[in-house]
PyMOL CGO cylinders between C-alpha atoms (Angstrom):
from pymol import cmd
from pymol.cgo import CYLINDER

trace = [
    CYLINDER, 18.08, -3.49, -19.64, 14.47, -3.16, -18.52, 0.3, 1, 1, 1, 1, 1, 1,
    CYLINDER, 14.47, -3.16, -18.52, 13.67, -4.51, -15.07, 0.3, 1, 1, 1, 1, 1, 1,
    CYLINDER, 13.67, -4.51, -15.07, 10.83, -7.01, -15.03, 0.3, 1, 1, 1, 1, 1, 1,
    CYLINDER, 10.83, -7.01, -15.03, 10.01, -6.23, -11.42, 0.3, 1, 1, 1, 1, 1, 1,
    CYLINDER, 10.01, -6.23, -11.42, 9.81, -2.56, -10.43, 0.3, 1, 1, 1, 1, 1, 1,
    CYLINDER, 9.81, -2.56, -10.43, 8.50, -1.92, -6.93, 0.3, 1, 1, 1, 1, 1, 1,
    CYLINDER, 8.50, -1.92, -6.93, 8.26, 1.82, -7.45, 0.3, 1, 1, 1, 1, 1, 1,
    CYLINDER, 8.26, 1.82, -7.45, 6.05, 1.28, -10.51, 0.3, 1, 1, 1, 1, 1, 1,
    CYLINDER, 6.05, 1.28, -10.51, 3.85, -1.20, -8.64, 0.3, 1, 1, 1, 1, 1, 1,
    CYLINDER, 3.85, -1.20, -8.64, 3.37, 1.27, -5.79, 0.3, 1, 1, 1, 1, 1, 1,
    CYLINDER, 3.37, 1.27, -5.79, 2.45, 4.05, -8.23, 0.3, 1, 1, 1, 1, 1, 1,
    CYLINDER, 2.45, 4.05, -8.23, 0.02, 1.83, -10.17, 0.3, 1, 1, 1, 1, 1, 1,
    CYLINDER, 0.02, 1.83, -10.17, -1.57, 0.73, -6.86, 0.3, 1, 1, 1, 1, 1, 1,
    CYLINDER, -1.57, 0.73, -6.86, -1.88, 4.37, -5.75, 0.3, 1, 1, 1, 1, 1, 1,
    CYLINDER, -1.88, 4.37, -5.75, -3.52, 5.32, -9.05, 0.3, 1, 1, 1, 1, 1, 1,
    CYLINDER, -3.52, 5.32, -9.05, -5.99, 2.42, -8.70, 0.3, 1, 1, 1, 1, 1, 1,
    CYLINDER, -5.99, 2.42, -8.70, -6.82, 3.58, -5.16, 0.3, 1, 1, 1, 1, 1, 1,
    CYLINDER, -6.82, 3.58, -5.16, -7.51, 7.09, -6.48, 0.3, 1, 1, 1, 1, 1, 1,
    CYLINDER, -7.51, 7.09, -6.48, -9.91, 5.72, -9.11, 0.3, 1, 1, 1, 1, 1, 1,
    CYLINDER, -9.91, 5.72, -9.11, -11.57, 3.37, -6.61, 0.3, 1, 1, 1, 1, 1, 1,
    CYLINDER, -11.57, 3.37, -6.61, -12.14, 6.04, -3.96, 0.3, 1, 1, 1, 1, 1, 1,
    CYLINDER, -12.14, 6.04, -3.96, -13.70, 8.37, -6.54, 0.3, 1, 1, 1, 1, 1, 1,
    CYLINDER, -13.70, 8.37, -6.54, -16.29, 5.67, -7.25, 0.3, 1, 1, 1, 1, 1, 1,
    CYLINDER, -16.29, 5.67, -7.25, -17.14, 4.78, -3.66, 0.3, 1, 1, 1, 1, 1, 1,
    CYLINDER, -17.14, 4.78, -3.66, -20.66, 5.49, -2.40, 0.3, 1, 1, 1, 1, 1, 1,
    CYLINDER, -20.66, 5.49, -2.40, -21.39, 9.06, -1.33, 0.3, 1, 1, 1, 1, 1, 1,
    CYLINDER, -21.39, 9.06, -1.33, -22.55, 7.96, 2.13, 0.3, 1, 1, 1, 1, 1, 1,
    CYLINDER, -22.55, 7.96, 2.13, -21.19, 8.72, 5.57, 0.3, 1, 1, 1, 1, 1, 1,
    CYLINDER, -21.19, 8.72, 5.57, -19.36, 5.37, 5.70, 0.3, 1, 1, 1, 1, 1, 1,
    CYLINDER, -19.36, 5.37, 5.70, -18.29, 5.57, 2.06, 0.3, 1, 1, 1, 1, 1, 1,
    CYLINDER, -18.29, 5.57, 2.06, -16.79, 9.03, 2.50, 0.3, 1, 1, 1, 1, 1, 1,
    CYLINDER, -16.79, 9.03, 2.50, -15.06, 8.05, 5.73, 0.3, 1, 1, 1, 1, 1, 1,
    CYLINDER, -15.06, 8.05, 5.73, -13.45, 4.92, 4.29, 0.3, 1, 1, 1, 1, 1, 1,
    CYLINDER, -13.45, 4.92, 4.29, -12.66, 6.63, 0.99, 0.3, 1, 1, 1, 1, 1, 1,
    CYLINDER, -12.66, 6.63, 0.99, -10.80, 9.45, 2.74, 0.3, 1, 1, 1, 1, 1, 1,
    CYLINDER, -10.80, 9.45, 2.74, -8.74, 7.07, 4.83, 0.3, 1, 1, 1, 1, 1, 1,
    CYLINDER, -8.74, 7.07, 4.83, -8.00, 4.75, 1.91, 0.3, 1, 1, 1, 1, 1, 1,
    CYLINDER, -8.00, 4.75, 1.91, -7.03, 7.67, -0.30, 0.3, 1, 1, 1, 1, 1, 1,
    CYLINDER, -7.03, 7.67, -0.30, -4.41, 8.73, 2.26, 0.3, 1, 1, 1, 1, 1, 1,
    CYLINDER, -4.41, 8.73, 2.26, -3.09, 5.28, 3.20, 0.3, 1, 1, 1, 1, 1, 1,
    CYLINDER, -3.09, 5.28, 3.20, -3.28, 3.82, -0.31, 0.3, 1, 1, 1, 1, 1, 1,
    CYLINDER, -3.28, 3.82, -0.31, -1.31, 6.60, -1.99, 0.3, 1, 1, 1, 1, 1, 1,
    CYLINDER, -1.31, 6.60, -1.99, 1.25, 7.06, 0.80, 0.3, 1, 1, 1, 1, 1, 1,
    CYLINDER, 1.25, 7.06, 0.80, 3.39, 3.96, 0.01, 0.3, 1, 1, 1, 1, 1, 1,
    CYLINDER, 3.39, 3.96, 0.01, 4.27, 5.30, -3.46, 0.3, 1, 1, 1, 1, 1, 1,
    CYLINDER, 4.27, 5.30, -3.46, 5.35, 8.57, -1.89, 0.3, 1, 1, 1, 1, 1, 1,
    CYLINDER, 5.35, 8.57, -1.89, 7.23, 6.85, 0.96, 0.3, 1, 1, 1, 1, 1, 1,
    CYLINDER, 7.23, 6.85, 0.96, 9.00, 4.63, -1.54, 0.3, 1, 1, 1, 1, 1, 1,
    CYLINDER, 9.00, 4.63, -1.54, 10.37, 7.72, -3.24, 0.3, 1, 1, 1, 1, 1, 1,
    CYLINDER, 10.37, 7.72, -3.24, 11.88, 8.66, 0.13, 0.3, 1, 1, 1, 1, 1, 1,
    CYLINDER, 11.88, 8.66, 0.13, 13.21, 5.11, 0.61, 0.3, 1, 1, 1, 1, 1, 1,
    CYLINDER, 13.21, 5.11, 0.61, 15.30, 5.48, -2.51, 0.3, 1, 1, 1, 1, 1, 1,
    CYLINDER, 15.30, 5.48, -2.51, 17.04, 8.47, -0.95, 0.3, 1, 1, 1, 1, 1, 1,
    CYLINDER, 17.04, 8.47, -0.95, 17.62, 6.81, 2.44, 0.3, 1, 1, 1, 1, 1, 1,
    CYLINDER, 17.62, 6.81, 2.44, 20.80, 8.06, 4.06, 0.3, 1, 1, 1, 1, 1, 1,
    CYLINDER, 20.80, 8.06, 4.06, 21.53, 4.95, 6.10, 0.3, 1, 1, 1, 1, 1, 1,
    CYLINDER, 21.53, 4.95, 6.10, 20.32, 1.42, 6.73, 0.3, 1, 1, 1, 1, 1, 1,
    CYLINDER, 20.32, 1.42, 6.73, 18.42, 2.66, 9.75, 0.3, 1, 1, 1, 1, 1, 1,
    CYLINDER, 18.42, 2.66, 9.75, 16.78, 5.38, 7.65, 0.3, 1, 1, 1, 1, 1, 1,
    CYLINDER, 16.78, 5.38, 7.65, 15.89, 2.78, 4.98, 0.3, 1, 1, 1, 1, 1, 1,
    CYLINDER, 15.89, 2.78, 4.98, 14.22, 0.55, 7.59, 0.3, 1, 1, 1, 1, 1, 1,
    CYLINDER, 14.22, 0.55, 7.59, 12.34, 3.50, 9.08, 0.3, 1, 1, 1, 1, 1, 1,
    CYLINDER, 12.34, 3.50, 9.08, 10.99, 4.66, 5.71, 0.3, 1, 1, 1, 1, 1, 1,
    CYLINDER, 10.99, 4.66, 5.71, 10.11, 1.15, 4.51, 0.3, 1, 1, 1, 1, 1, 1,
    CYLINDER, 10.11, 1.15, 4.51, 8.33, 0.53, 7.82, 0.3, 1, 1, 1, 1, 1, 1,
    CYLINDER, 8.33, 0.53, 7.82, 6.27, 3.69, 7.28, 0.3, 1, 1, 1, 1, 1, 1,
    CYLINDER, 6.27, 3.69, 7.28, 5.20, 2.48, 3.84, 0.3, 1, 1, 1, 1, 1, 1,
    CYLINDER, 5.20, 2.48, 3.84, 4.39, -0.96, 5.27, 0.3, 1, 1, 1, 1, 1, 1,
    CYLINDER, 4.39, -0.96, 5.27, 2.23, 0.61, 7.99, 0.3, 1, 1, 1, 1, 1, 1,
    CYLINDER, 2.23, 0.61, 7.99, 0.21, 2.46, 5.34, 0.3, 1, 1, 1, 1, 1, 1,
    CYLINDER, 0.21, 2.46, 5.34, -0.19, -0.69, 3.23, 0.3, 1, 1, 1, 1, 1, 1,
    CYLINDER, -0.19, -0.69, 3.23, -1.48, -2.64, 6.24, 0.3, 1, 1, 1, 1, 1, 1,
    CYLINDER, -1.48, -2.64, 6.24, -3.99, 0.13, 6.95, 0.3, 1, 1, 1, 1, 1, 1,
    CYLINDER, -3.99, 0.13, 6.95, -5.11, 0.00, 3.31, 0.3, 1, 1, 1, 1, 1, 1,
    CYLINDER, -5.11, 0.00, 3.31, -5.47, -3.78, 3.45, 0.3, 1, 1, 1, 1, 1, 1,
    CYLINDER, -5.47, -3.78, 3.45, -7.73, -3.57, 6.50, 0.3, 1, 1, 1, 1, 1, 1,
    CYLINDER, -7.73, -3.57, 6.50, -9.74, -0.75, 4.95, 0.3, 1, 1, 1, 1, 1, 1,
    CYLINDER, -9.74, -0.75, 4.95, -10.37, -2.86, 1.85, 0.3, 1, 1, 1, 1, 1, 1,
    CYLINDER, -10.37, -2.86, 1.85, -11.32, -5.79, 4.08, 0.3, 1, 1, 1, 1, 1, 1,
    CYLINDER, -11.32, -5.79, 4.08, -13.89, -3.65, 5.92, 0.3, 1, 1, 1, 1, 1, 1,
    CYLINDER, -13.89, -3.65, 5.92, -15.31, -2.59, 2.57, 0.3, 1, 1, 1, 1, 1, 1,
    CYLINDER, -15.31, -2.59, 2.57, -15.71, -6.23, 1.52, 0.3, 1, 1, 1, 1, 1, 1,
    CYLINDER, -15.71, -6.23, 1.52, -17.20, -7.33, 4.84, 0.3, 1, 1, 1, 1, 1, 1,
    CYLINDER, -17.20, -7.33, 4.84, -19.68, -4.44, 4.86, 0.3, 1, 1, 1, 1, 1, 1,
    CYLINDER, -19.68, -4.44, 4.86, -20.80, -5.16, 1.30, 0.3, 1, 1, 1, 1, 1, 1,
    CYLINDER, -20.80, -5.16, 1.30, -19.41, -1.85, 0.04, 0.3, 1, 1, 1, 1, 1, 1,
    CYLINDER, -19.41, -1.85, 0.04, -17.01, -3.65, -2.32, 0.3, 1, 1, 1, 1, 1, 1,
    CYLINDER, -17.01, -3.65, -2.32, -17.89, -6.42, -4.75, 0.3, 1, 1, 1, 1, 1, 1,
    CYLINDER, -17.89, -6.42, -4.75, -14.97, -8.87, -4.96, 0.3, 1, 1, 1, 1, 1, 1,
    CYLINDER, -14.97, -8.87, -4.96, -16.39, -10.33, -8.19, 0.3, 1, 1, 1, 1, 1, 1,
    CYLINDER, -16.39, -10.33, -8.19, -15.40, -7.06, -9.85, 0.3, 1, 1, 1, 1, 1, 1,
    CYLINDER, -15.40, -7.06, -9.85, -11.95, -7.69, -11.41, 0.3, 1, 1, 1, 1, 1, 1,
    CYLINDER, -11.95, -7.69, -11.41, -10.65, -4.23, -10.50, 0.3, 1, 1, 1, 1, 1, 1,
    CYLINDER, -10.65, -4.23, -10.50, -11.65, -4.71, -6.87, 0.3, 1, 1, 1, 1, 1, 1,
    CYLINDER, -11.65, -4.71, -6.87, -10.16, -8.20, -6.73, 0.3, 1, 1, 1, 1, 1, 1,
    CYLINDER, -10.16, -8.20, -6.73, -6.91, -6.87, -8.22, 0.3, 1, 1, 1, 1, 1, 1,
    CYLINDER, -6.91, -6.87, -8.22, -6.78, -4.02, -5.68, 0.3, 1, 1, 1, 1, 1, 1,
    CYLINDER, -6.78, -4.02, -5.68, -7.12, -6.44, -2.77, 0.3, 1, 1, 1, 1, 1, 1,
    CYLINDER, -7.12, -6.44, -2.77, -4.59, -8.91, -4.20, 0.3, 1, 1, 1, 1, 1, 1,
    CYLINDER, -4.59, -8.91, -4.20, -2.03, -6.24, -5.08, 0.3, 1, 1, 1, 1, 1, 1,
    CYLINDER, -2.03, -6.24, -5.08, -2.28, -4.69, -1.63, 0.3, 1, 1, 1, 1, 1, 1,
    CYLINDER, -2.28, -4.69, -1.63, -1.67, -8.10, -0.04, 0.3, 1, 1, 1, 1, 1, 1,
    CYLINDER, -1.67, -8.10, -0.04, 1.33, -8.73, -2.29, 0.3, 1, 1, 1, 1, 1, 1,
    CYLINDER, 1.33, -8.73, -2.29, 2.80, -5.31, -1.52, 0.3, 1, 1, 1, 1, 1, 1,
    CYLINDER, 2.80, -5.31, -1.52, 2.38, -5.94, 2.22, 0.3, 1, 1, 1, 1, 1, 1,
    CYLINDER, 2.38, -5.94, 2.22, 4.26, -9.24, 1.82, 0.3, 1, 1, 1, 1, 1, 1,
    CYLINDER, 4.26, -9.24, 1.82, 7.06, -7.64, -0.23, 0.3, 1, 1, 1, 1, 1, 1,
    CYLINDER, 7.06, -7.64, -0.23, 7.54, -4.73, 2.16, 0.3, 1, 1, 1, 1, 1, 1,
    CYLINDER, 7.54, -4.73, 2.16, 7.43, -7.05, 5.19, 0.3, 1, 1, 1, 1, 1, 1,
    CYLINDER, 7.43, -7.05, 5.19, 10.20, -9.24, 3.78, 0.3, 1, 1, 1, 1, 1, 1,
    CYLINDER, 10.20, -9.24, 3.78, 12.22, -6.19, 2.80, 0.3, 1, 1, 1, 1, 1, 1,
    CYLINDER, 12.22, -6.19, 2.80, 12.04, -4.68, 6.29, 0.3, 1, 1, 1, 1, 1, 1,
    CYLINDER, 12.04, -4.68, 6.29, 12.87, -8.01, 7.97, 0.3, 1, 1, 1, 1, 1, 1,
    CYLINDER, 12.87, -8.01, 7.97, 15.83, -8.59, 5.64, 0.3, 1, 1, 1, 1, 1, 1,
    CYLINDER, 15.83, -8.59, 5.64, 17.18, -5.09, 6.26, 0.3, 1, 1, 1, 1, 1, 1,
    CYLINDER, 17.18, -5.09, 6.26, 16.79, -5.54, 10.03, 0.3, 1, 1, 1, 1, 1, 1,
    CYLINDER, 16.79, -5.54, 10.03, 18.55, -8.90, 9.90, 0.3, 1, 1, 1, 1, 1, 1,
    CYLINDER, 18.55, -8.90, 9.90, 21.42, -7.48, 7.82, 0.3, 1, 1, 1, 1, 1, 1,
    CYLINDER, 21.42, -7.48, 7.82, 21.74, -4.36, 9.98, 0.3, 1, 1, 1, 1, 1, 1,
    CYLINDER, 21.74, -4.36, 9.98, 21.11, -5.30, 13.61, 0.3, 1, 1, 1, 1, 1, 1,
    CYLINDER, 21.11, -5.30, 13.61, 20.98, -2.45, 16.11, 0.3, 1, 1, 1, 1, 1, 1,
    CYLINDER, 20.98, -2.45, 16.11, 23.96, -2.25, 18.38, 0.3, 1, 1, 1, 1, 1, 1,
]
cmd.load_cgo(trace, "trace")
C-alpha cells in the first residue's frame, strides 16, 4: 500500500527545491550570504529526518526532530528576509510553493515534537 503522506519525501523534495532556488539567487554579497545559509538549513531537515528514522529512544527521536525543526525555522526566516528585501518574488509559483512548504513542514515538525514530548515526559 502506497502512503499518501510521506514526510521523508516531502523533506527531500523541499531540499531539492532549495538547491535549485539557491543556484538561481543573485550573485551579490547579500545573495551569496543568504544562499549559503539557506542551502545548509534548507537541506538539513531531509538529512536529519533520515537520522530520526533510526532514533534509538524517544529522547533521541525528540532531539533529532528538534534539530530538523530548528533548521526549518531558520530556512523560514531566511525566505522571509528574501521576500522583505525584494530578493524573492512571491508571485513566482516556485517561490510561493517554497515558502508555503517550509511553513507546513515547520508546523508538522512542531506538532510531532510536542506530541513526542507529551507522550514521553522527562522524569
